[in-house]
C-alpha positions in Angstrom: 50.3 18.9 41.7 50.5 16.6 38.6 50.4 13.5 40.7 47.2 14.8 42.4 45.6 15.4 39.0 46.6 12.0 37.8 45.3 10.4 41.0 41.9 12.1 40.5 41.7 11.1 36.8 42.5 7.4 37.7 39.9 7.6 40.5 37.3 9.1 38.2 38.0 6.4 35.5 37.6 3.6 38.1 34.3 5.0 39.2 33.1 5.2 35.6 34.2 1.6 35.0 32.5 0.4 38.1 29.3 2.2 37.1 29.4 0.6 33.6 30.1 -2.8 35.1 27.0 -2.6 37.4 24.9 -1.3 34.6 25.8 -4.3 32.4 25.0 -6.7 35.2 21.6 -5.2 35.7 20.9 -5.3 32.0 21.9 -9.0 31.9 19.5 -9.7 34.8 16.6 -7.9 33.0 17.3 -9.9 29.8 17.5 -13.2 31.7 14.0 -12.4 33.2 12.4 -12.3 29.8 10.6 -15.4 28.7 12.6 -17.8 26.5 11.4 -18.1 22.9 11.9 -21.5 21.2 12.5 -21.7 17.4 9.2 -21.8 15.6 7.2 -20.6 18.5 6.8 -17.1 17.1 5.1 -18.3 14.0 2.9 -20.6 16.0 1.9 -17.7 18.3 1.1 -15.5 15.3 -1.1 -18.2 13.8 -3.1 -18.4 17.0 -3.5 -14.6 17.1 -4.3 -14.3 13.4 -6.8 -17.2 13.3 -9.0 -15.8 16.1 -11.8 -13.4 15.8 -11.3 -9.7 16.3 -11.9 -8.9 20.0 -12.2 -5.2 19.7 -15.5 -3.7 18.5 -13.6 -0.6 17.4 -11.5 -2.7 15.0 -14.5 -4.5 13.7 -16.3 -1.2 13.1 -13.4 0.2 11.2 -13.2 -2.9 9.1 -16.9 -2.8 8.3 -16.7 0.9 7.8 -13.8 0.5 5.3 -15.7 -2.2 3.4 -18.8 -0.1 3.3 -16.9 3.0 2.1 -15.0 1.0 -0.4 -18.2 -0.3 -2.0 -19.7 3.2 -2.1 -16.9 4.6 -4.3 -16.1 3.9 -7.9 -12.4 4.7 -7.7 -11.8 4.3 -11.5 -14.5 6.8 -12.2 -13.2 9.2 -9.5 -9.8 9.2 -11.1 -11.1 11.2 -14.0 -12.3 14.1 -11.8 -9.6 13.9 -9.1 -6.1 15.4 -8.7 -3.1 13.1 -9.2 -0.9 13.7 -6.2 2.0 11.4 -7.3 2.8 8.5 -9.6 5.6 6.0 -9.6 6.3 3.7 -12.5 9.0 1.0 -12.9 9.7 0.1 -16.5 11.9 -2.8 -17.5 13.5 -2.9 -21.0 14.3 -6.1 -22.9 17.9 -6.1 -21.6 16.7 -6.1 -18.0 17.5 -2.5 -17.1 14.9 -1.0 -14.9 13.9 2.7 -15.0 11.7 4.4 -12.5 9.6 7.5 -13.5 8.3 9.5 -10.6 5.7 12.3 -11.0 5.1 14.4 -7.9 4.7 17.9 -6.5 7.8 19.5 -5.1 8.1 22.5 -2.8 9.7 25.6 -4.3 10.2 29.2 -3.3 6.9 30.2 -4.9 4.9 27.2 -3.7 4.5 23.8 -5.1 5.3 22.8 -8.6 5.0 19.6 -10.7 8.2 17.6 -11.2 9.2 14.5 -13.0 12.4 12.5 -12.1 13.6 9.5 -14.1 15.8 7.1 -12.3 17.9 4.2 -13.7 18.6 1.3 -11.3 22.2 0.2 -10.9 23.4 -3.4 -10.7 22.2 -3.6 -7.1 18.8 -2.3 -7.9 19.5 1.1 -6.3 17.8 4.0 -8.2 20.2 6.7 -9.5 18.9 10.0 -10.9 18.9 9.8 -14.7 16.9 13.0 -15.6 15.0 15.8 -13.8 12.2 17.5 -15.6 9.8 20.4 -14.6 6.2 19.5 -15.0 4.5 16.1 -15.5 6.3 15.2 -18.6 5.4 11.8 -20.1 7.9 12.0 -22.9 10.5 9.8 -21.1 7.8 7.4 -20.1 6.6 6.9 -23.6 10.1 6.6 -24.9 10.9 3.9 -22.3 7.6 2.0 -23.0 8.4 1.7 -26.7 10.7 -1.3 -25.9 9.8 -1.9 -22.3 7.0 -3.0 -20.0 5.6 -1.6 -16.8 6.5 -3.9 -13.9 5.2 -1.6 -11.1 2.9 1.3 -10.9 1.7 3.3 -7.9 -0.6 6.3 -7.9 -2.2 8.5 -5.3 -5.3 10.7 -5.8 -7.3 13.3 -3.9 -10.9 13.8 -5.0 -12.9 17.0 -4.9 -14.9 15.6 -1.9 -11.6 15.0 0.1 -11.2 11.3 -0.4 -7.5 10.3 -0.7 -6.6 6.9 -2.1 -3.6 5.0 -3.3 -3.5 2.5 -6.1 -0.7 -0.1 -6.7 -0.8 -2.1 -10.0 -4.4 -1.0 -10.6 -5.7 -2.2 -7.2 -6.8 0.3 -4.4 -4.7 -0.5 -1.4 -5.5 2.4 0.9 -8.0 5.2 1.2 -8.8 7.9 3.7 -12.2 9.6 3.8 -13.1 13.1 4.8 -13.8 12.0 8.4 -10.2 10.9 8.5 -10.6 7.2 9.0 -7.8 5.4 7.2 -8.5 2.1 5.5 -5.8 -0.3 4.4 -7.1 -3.0 2.0 
């Protein structure tokens, strides 16, 4: 009985290996049918695509829509009456140590609450949690700014008229209007 079981196991393994072998051959055939790409041709191809005019009217309309909507809004003025959704600040001190301060809303058992987390980057630039605070506390930020400087700042807002936008280093980089068209600048 053991010899019969061993025979079936060997037979099953051979069938599996044959199946894998044929699968690999078919995969190699499909790969060999793909067009060859020469070094540098990808960049040349992208230049051709990027330098041409937009062919889709839909893309052109979104672009013109975005520019029109962007010019209608005074985002600096809107910040005063809008809700800050989150804010990330990277602060570098004179010795080169980078701290990141993150303000955001976190989910809790009783709904959302404001939270501040201060990170300190390790030697590889990976952020490690330094402090956690409840609420939007700028005490740590002010303390870090006494001897440091802001090297990165990102903020996101939501206005009373349902306009969402994101700002990186004081430049609006993205916004979404109430009709849900997203614009990346």
